C-alpha positions as CSV (number, residue, x, y, z in Angstrom):
1,M,23.6,17.7,-42.3
2,C,22.0,19.0,-45.5
3,D,23.7,21.0,-48.4
4,T,21.6,23.4,-50.5
5,Y,22.9,25.3,-53.6
6,V,21.5,27.9,-56.0
7,A,23.1,29.3,-59.3
8,L,21.6,32.5,-60.5
9,S,20.7,33.1,-64.4
10,N,24.0,34.5,-65.2
11,Y,25.9,31.6,-64.1
12,T,23.7,28.9,-65.8
13,K,24.1,27.4,-69.3
14,D,20.4,28.4,-70.0
15,G,20.2,31.4,-68.5
16,N,17.4,30.0,-65.6
17,V,18.2,29.9,-61.9
18,I,18.8,26.5,-60.7
19,F,18.4,25.4,-57.1
20,G,19.4,22.0,-55.7
21,K,19.2,20.4,-52.0
22,N,19.9,17.2,-50.3
23,S,18.1,16.7,-46.9
24,D,20.3,14.7,-44.7
25,R,18.5,13.0,-41.8
26,F,18.0,9.7,-39.9
27,G,17.9,6.8,-42.2
28,A,14.8,5.2,-40.8
29,E,13.0,8.6,-41.1
30,A,10.6,8.5,-44.5
31,Q,10.6,11.7,-46.6
32,L,7.6,11.9,-49.0
33,I,6.8,14.2,-52.0
34,T,3.5,15.6,-51.0
35,Y,1.1,18.6,-52.2
36,A,-1.2,21.2,-50.8
37,P,-3.6,22.9,-53.3
38,K,-4.2,26.6,-53.1
39,M,-6.6,27.2,-50.5
40,R,-9.1,30.2,-48.9
41,Y,-9.5,30.3,-45.3
42,P,-12.2,32.1,-43.1
43,K,-11.0,34.9,-41.0
44,G,-9.6,33.9,-37.7
45,D,-8.7,30.3,-38.8
46,I,-6.1,28.5,-36.8
47,L,-3.1,26.5,-38.5
48,E,-1.9,23.6,-36.7
49,C,2.0,23.6,-37.3
50,T,4.4,20.9,-35.9
51,H,4.4,21.9,-32.4
52,I,2.4,25.0,-32.1
53,S,-0.7,26.6,-33.7
54,I,-0.6,30.1,-35.3
55,S,-3.1,32.5,-37.3
56,Q,-3.9,31.3,-40.6
57,V,-3.8,33.8,-43.4
58,S,-6.7,34.3,-45.8
59,E,-5.4,32.7,-48.9
60,T,-2.2,30.3,-49.4
61,A,-0.4,29.4,-52.5
62,A,-0.3,25.7,-54.0
63,V,3.0,23.9,-52.6
64,L,5.1,20.9,-53.7
65,L,7.2,19.5,-50.6
66,S,9.6,17.0,-49.6
67,Q,8.2,16.3,-46.1
68,P,9.5,14.1,-43.3
69,Y,6.5,12.3,-42.9
70,W,5.7,13.1,-39.1
71,M,5.9,16.8,-39.2
72,W,3.7,19.8,-40.7
73,G,6.6,21.5,-42.4
74,A,9.1,20.3,-44.9
75,E,13.1,20.0,-45.7
76,M,12.6,21.8,-49.2
77,G,10.0,22.7,-51.6
78,A,8.5,25.0,-54.4
79,N,5.2,26.9,-54.8
80,E,3.2,28.0,-57.9
81,H,4.8,31.2,-58.2
82,N,8.3,29.7,-58.6
83,V,9.8,30.3,-55.1
84,V,11.7,27.5,-54.0
85,I,13.2,27.1,-50.2
86,G,15.8,24.7,-48.5
87,N,17.1,25.1,-45.0
88,E,19.8,23.9,-42.9
89,A,20.6,22.9,-39.1
90,I,23.1,25.1,-37.7
91,A,24.5,25.7,-34.2
92,T,25.0,29.1,-32.6
93,K,25.6,30.6,-29.2
94,E,22.3,31.7,-28.5
95,P,19.9,29.5,-26.5
96,L,17.2,27.0,-28.0
97,N,13.7,27.0,-27.3
98,E,11.8,24.1,-26.2
99,T,8.8,25.0,-28.5
100,G,8.2,27.2,-31.2
101,L,8.0,27.0,-35.0
102,L,10.5,24.4,-36.6
103,G,12.8,25.5,-39.4
104,M,10.8,23.4,-41.7
105,D,7.6,25.0,-40.4
106,L,9.0,28.3,-41.2
107,L,10.1,27.2,-44.6
108,R,6.5,25.6,-45.4
109,L,5.0,29.1,-44.2
110,G,7.2,31.0,-46.7
111,L,6.3,29.0,-49.6
112,E,2.5,29.0,-48.7
113,R,2.5,32.9,-48.3
114,G,5.2,34.3,-50.6
115,K,4.7,35.4,-54.0
116,T,8.5,36.0,-54.6
117,A,11.8,35.1,-52.8
118,R,11.6,38.5,-51.0
119,D,8.2,38.0,-49.8
120,A,9.0,34.7,-48.4
121,L,12.1,36.1,-46.9
122,E,10.3,38.7,-45.1
123,I,7.3,36.2,-44.2
124,I,9.9,33.9,-42.6
125,I,11.5,36.8,-40.5
126,K,8.2,38.0,-39.4
127,L,7.0,34.7,-38.2
128,L,10.2,34.1,-36.7
129,E,10.1,37.4,-34.7
130,T,6.3,36.6,-33.8
131,Y,6.4,33.0,-32.7
132,G,10.0,32.2,-32.2
133,Q,11.8,28.9,-33.3
134,G,12.1,25.8,-31.4
135,G,11.0,22.0,-30.5
136,A,12.2,18.8,-31.6
137,H,13.3,18.8,-35.3
138,N,13.3,14.9,-35.2
139,K,11.8,11.8,-33.2
140,K,14.9,11.8,-31.2
141,G,14.1,15.4,-30.0
142,M,17.0,17.2,-31.7
143,N,16.6,20.8,-31.6
144,Y,18.8,23.6,-33.2
145,H,18.6,26.8,-35.3
146,N,18.1,27.5,-38.8
147,S,19.5,29.0,-42.2
148,F,17.6,29.2,-45.2
149,L,18.4,29.4,-49.1
150,I,15.3,31.2,-50.6
151,A,15.2,31.5,-54.5
152,D,12.8,32.5,-57.3
153,S,13.5,33.2,-61.1
154,K,15.2,36.5,-60.4
155,E,17.1,36.5,-57.4
156,A,18.1,34.7,-54.1
157,Y,18.6,35.2,-50.4
158,V,20.4,33.4,-47.7
159,L,18.9,33.9,-44.2
160,E,20.6,32.7,-41.2
161,T,18.9,32.7,-37.8
162,A,20.4,32.6,-34.1
163,G,17.2,32.3,-31.7
164,N,15.5,35.2,-32.7
165,W,18.1,37.0,-34.1
166,W,18.5,37.1,-37.6
167,I,20.8,38.2,-40.6
168,V,20.8,38.1,-44.4
169,E,23.0,37.9,-47.6
170,I,21.6,38.8,-51.2
171,V,23.3,36.0,-53.6
172,K,25.4,37.4,-56.0
173,D,26.0,34.7,-58.9
174,F,25.9,31.9,-56.9
175,R,26.0,30.2,-53.4
176,S,25.6,27.1,-51.2
177,I,24.9,26.5,-47.4
178,S,25.7,23.5,-45.6
179,N,25.5,23.2,-41.6
180,N,27.5,26.0,-40.5
181,V,27.1,29.7,-39.9
182,S,28.3,31.3,-43.2
183,I,27.3,34.9,-43.6
184,R,30.4,37.2,-43.3
185,G,30.6,40.5,-41.5
186,K,27.2,42.6,-41.2
187,G,25.3,40.9,-44.1
188,D,23.1,42.9,-46.5
189,I,20.1,43.2,-44.0
190,R,19.9,42.2,-40.6
191,K,17.7,42.6,-37.3
192,E,17.8,45.8,-35.6
193,G,20.0,45.7,-32.4
194,I,22.0,42.5,-33.4
195,I,25.5,44.2,-33.3
196,Q,24.8,45.7,-29.8
197,H,23.3,42.3,-28.5
198,A,26.6,40.8,-29.7
199,I,28.5,43.2,-27.9
200,E,26.7,43.0,-24.8
201,Q,27.1,39.0,-25.1
202,N,30.9,39.3,-25.4
203,Y,30.8,37.7,-28.8
204,C,32.7,40.6,-30.3
205,N,34.3,44.1,-29.2
206,D,32.6,46.6,-30.8
207,D,30.9,47.4,-34.4
208,N,34.0,46.9,-36.5
209,D,34.6,43.6,-34.7
210,F,31.3,42.0,-35.9
211,D,31.4,39.2,-38.1
212,F,28.5,37.1,-38.0
213,K,30.0,33.6,-39.1
214,L,33.1,34.1,-36.9
215,I,31.4,35.2,-33.6
216,F,27.8,33.7,-33.5
217,S,29.1,29.9,-34.2
218,P,29.9,28.1,-31.0
219,S,32.7,26.6,-32.6
220,K,35.7,28.1,-34.4
221,L,35.2,28.2,-37.9
222,P,37.9,28.8,-40.8
223,D,37.9,32.0,-42.6
224,V,37.5,30.3,-45.7
225,F,36.1,26.7,-45.8
226,P,38.6,24.0,-47.1
227,L,37.7,22.1,-50.4
228,D,37.5,18.9,-48.2
229,S,34.9,20.3,-46.2
230,R,31.0,20.3,-47.5
231,D,30.8,24.0,-47.6
232,G,33.9,24.3,-49.3
233,C,33.2,21.4,-51.8
234,S,29.9,22.8,-52.5
235,L,31.1,26.4,-53.3
236,N,33.8,25.3,-55.2
237,Q,31.6,23.2,-57.5
238,L,29.6,26.2,-58.3
239,K,32.4,28.4,-58.7
240,Q,34.2,26.1,-61.3
241,N,31.3,25.8,-63.6
242,H,30.3,29.4,-64.7
243,G,28.1,29.6,-67.5
244,K,28.0,25.5,-67.5
245,I,25.4,24.6,-64.6
246,T,22.4,22.7,-65.8
247,T,19.8,20.4,-64.1
248,E,22.0,17.5,-64.7
249,M,24.9,19.0,-63.5
250,M,23.1,20.2,-60.3
251,M,21.7,16.5,-59.9
252,N,25.5,15.1,-60.2
253,F,26.6,17.7,-57.2
254,L,24.1,16.2,-55.2
255,R,25.5,12.7,-55.7
256,T,28.9,13.6,-54.9
257,H,31.1,11.4,-52.9
258,D,34.5,12.6,-53.0
259,P,36.1,14.5,-51.9
260,V,33.3,14.9,-49.4
261,R,30.0,12.9,-49.4
262,I,27.2,15.3,-50.3
263,C,25.2,12.2,-51.1
264,M,25.1,10.7,-47.2
265,H,25.4,7.1,-47.3
266,Q,25.9,6.1,-43.7
267,R,23.0,3.7,-42.3
268,N,21.8,5.9,-39.5
269,D,22.3,9.3,-41.5
270,Q,21.2,9.3,-45.0
271,S,20.3,11.9,-47.9
272,T,16.7,10.9,-47.4
273,G,15.4,13.3,-49.9
274,S,16.5,15.5,-52.7
275,Q,15.5,18.4,-54.9
276,V,16.7,20.0,-58.1
277,S,14.6,22.9,-59.5
278,E,15.2,24.8,-62.8
279,L,13.3,28.2,-62.2
280,K,12.0,30.1,-65.8
281,K,11.0,33.6,-66.0
282,G,7.7,34.7,-67.7
283,N,5.0,32.0,-68.3
284,L,7.3,29.1,-69.0
285,H,7.1,26.3,-66.5
286,S,9.4,25.9,-64.0
287,I,10.5,22.1,-63.6
288,H,11.0,20.5,-60.2
289,W,12.8,17.2,-59.8
290,L,12.5,15.4,-56.5
291,T,13.6,11.7,-55.8
292,G,10.8,10.7,-53.1
293,S,13.5,8.1,-52.1
294,T,16.5,8.1,-50.2
295,I,20.0,8.7,-51.3
296,P,20.3,10.5,-54.6
297,C,22.8,8.3,-56.3
298,L,20.6,5.3,-55.9
299,S,17.3,7.2,-57.0
300,I,15.8,8.6,-59.8
301,Y,14.6,12.0,-59.8
302,K,11.1,12.5,-61.0
303,P,10.0,15.8,-62.7
304,Y,7.2,18.0,-61.7
305,A,5.5,21.1,-62.8
306,F,2.6,23.4,-61.6
307,S,-0.3,22.7,-61.6
308,I,0.5,19.4,-59.8
309,E,-2.7,17.9,-59.2
310,D,-2.5,15.0,-61.8
311,Q,1.0,14.2,-60.9
312,E,2.0,11.7,-58.3
313,T,2.0,13.1,-54.7
314,M,0.7,12.3,-51.3
315,P,-1.4,15.3,-49.4
316,A,0.9,17.4,-47.2
317,K,-0.2,16.5,-43.7
318,K,1.3,14.9,-40.7
319,Y,1.4,11.2,-40.7
320,N,1.4,9.1,-37.3
321,E,3.7,6.3,-38.8
322,I,5.5,5.1,-41.7
323,N,3.5,2.9,-44.0
324,S,5.5,0.0,-45.5
325,N,3.7,0.2,-48.6
326,W,5.3,3.8,-49.1
327,F,7.6,4.1,-52.3
328,W,10.2,5.6,-49.8
329,A,10.0,2.5,-47.6
330,K,10.3,-0.1,-50.3
331,H,13.0,1.7,-51.9
332,V,15.2,2.0,-49.0
333,E,14.6,-1.6,-48.2
334,F,15.9,-2.5,-51.8
335,V,19.0,-0.4,-51.4
336,A,20.1,-1.4,-48.1
337,P,22.9,-3.7,-49.3
338,F,24.3,-1.0,-51.7
339,I,24.8,1.8,-48.9
340,K,28.1,1.1,-47.6
341,K,31.3,2.2,-49.6
342,P,29.9,3.9,-52.5
343,N,33.1,4.1,-54.3
344,A,34.1,0.4,-53.7
345,E,33.1,-1.9,-56.6
346,N,30.0,-3.6,-56.2
347,L,28.6,-5.5,-59.4
348,E,25.1,-5.7,-58.4
349,R,25.0,-2.1,-57.5
350,D,26.5,-0.8,-60.4
351,V,24.0,-2.9,-62.5
352,Y,21.1,-1.1,-60.7
353,Y,22.8,2.4,-60.9
354,S,23.0,1.9,-64.9
355,K,19.5,1.3,-65.0
356,L,18.5,4.2,-63.0
357,R,20.8,6.8,-64.9
358,E,19.1,5.2,-68.1
359,I,15.6,5.9,-67.0
360,E,16.5,9.4,-65.8
361,K,18.4,10.1,-68.9
362,E,15.2,9.5,-70.9
363,L,13.1,11.5,-68.8
364,I,15.5,14.5,-69.1
365,H,15.3,13.9,-72.6
366,S,11.5,13.9,-72.5
367,I,11.2,16.8,-70.7
368,K,13.6,19.0,-72.9
369,K,11.6,17.8,-75.8
370,L,8.3,19.2,-74.0
371,E,10.1,22.4,-73.2
372,L,10.8,22.9,-76.9
373,Q,7.4,22.3,-77.8
374,E,5.7,24.5,-74.7
375,K,5.3,27.8,-76.7
376,S,3.3,25.8,-79.6
377,I,0.9,23.9,-77.3
378,S,-1.7,25.0,-75.0
379,P,-1.1,25.2,-70.9
380,E,-3.6,22.3,-70.8
381,E,-1.8,20.0,-73.2
382,Y,1.7,21.0,-71.7
383,L,0.5,20.0,-68.2
384,K,-1.3,16.7,-69.9
385,R,2.0,15.5,-71.3
386,M,4.0,16.5,-68.3
387,S,1.7,14.2,-66.2
388,L,2.5,11.5,-68.6
389,I,6.1,12.0,-68.2
390,N,5.7,12.1,-64.3
391,E,3.6,9.1,-64.3
392,S,6.4,7.2,-66.4
393,A,9.1,8.2,-63.8
394,W,7.1,6.9,-61.0
395,R,6.3,3.6,-63.1
396,K,9.9,3.0,-63.9
397,S,11.0,4.1,-60.4
398,K,8.8,1.4,-59.2
399,S,9.6,-1.6,-61.5
400,V,13.2,-1.2,-61.3
401,I,13.1,-2.0,-57.4
402,N,10.6,-4.8,-58.1
403,T,12.8,-6.8,-60.4
C-alpha cells in the first residue's frame, strides 16, 4: 500500500508545486536513497532492468531515487529537470504478466529519460506498450498493475494502467492516489481502443457506460471514497488546505495516523520510505526531502538539491542482500519498540519523537535561510551550503539512534 500526493502552484502557500509519497512495503525490505548521475551510452547499448533487458537511450538524466534495495527501479524519485514520480500498486480485471517491466522500473525510466512531466508520461506509456508490465514486485513474488503520479514545476498527471491498457487524468489543483483505480469516466487521454476492449470484455455496455474507475476494478468501489479511507483522507487533506500547503504540511500529511494510517506502522507492512519535493520554476533549486528510513513519523526528512554528487547517497544499482551497517537497517532496529499503537502513550518513543522534530525544524529553518540567499550567491556556493545541511541532517539522524 502507498499514498502519493501533489498540490499544484495555485494550491500551495509559496506558489511552488509540492509532491509527497509514502512507500508502503514489507517491513523487512530496506529502501535506500540512491543516485545515478547523468550518463551517455553508445548506440545499441542494452539496459538490464529488474526482470528484463531493454534498449538503452543515448543519454540519461541524473536521478535521485528511493529504491527497494534488490531491484533496479524505484518507488519514487526526482530528476535534474524537476520531474518527480510516485507509483502505486493497483488491482484490475486485466490479466497479470509473469514478466515485463516493473512499475518501479517504468518510474525510474520516466525519470532518467523525461525532461518534463509530459515527457515522462509519454515515455512510460511507450515503454508499457513496447515491453509490457509484469513480474514479481517483491521478494515474496507479489505481482500487480500500477498507477503513477507524475509532476514537474508546472503540471501533473495521473496515469493508471491495466495490463497494456492505460488512461490519463490531467491534474487540476490537487490530486492523490492510493491503491485503487481512481480515474473517472474516459479520463483526459487514453489508449486507442480501450473503450471497445471494455465493451468486448463485458466490463461495460457501451461508450456512455465507460467509467474506468468503476468498471476496471475487480472489486466494487464507491462513487466517492469516504473520509475514513486512505483515498478519501488524502484527497480531503489537500482539499481543506487551499493556499496553505507547505513542505512541512505535506510531511505531516504523510505522518497521519488518524482517521487512517497514511503512516503505516504494522510490523510486516510499513511505510519503508518517504519523499516530499518542492518544485520551483526557473533557475531556483527544487528541494527534495527523503527519509532513507522506515516510518516517516519516526524518521527525519533529509534535504537534497541537484547536483547531488556531494550529498549522501548510495549508487543506484541492485543489491543482493541487506547490509546491517546501512542506516536504514540500524534505524529499523532502533524504532522496533515504537512501532505498535502510534497514538498510545509511550514516554520513550515520545522523547525520541521530540528529538526528531527539533532536528527537522532546524533543518527546515536552514533550508529556508539558504533559499533567501539563493539569488545573491553563486550556484556553486549554494550547492556547497546545501551539502553542509545535508551532511548535518545525516549526522544528526545517525547520532539520535546511537544514543
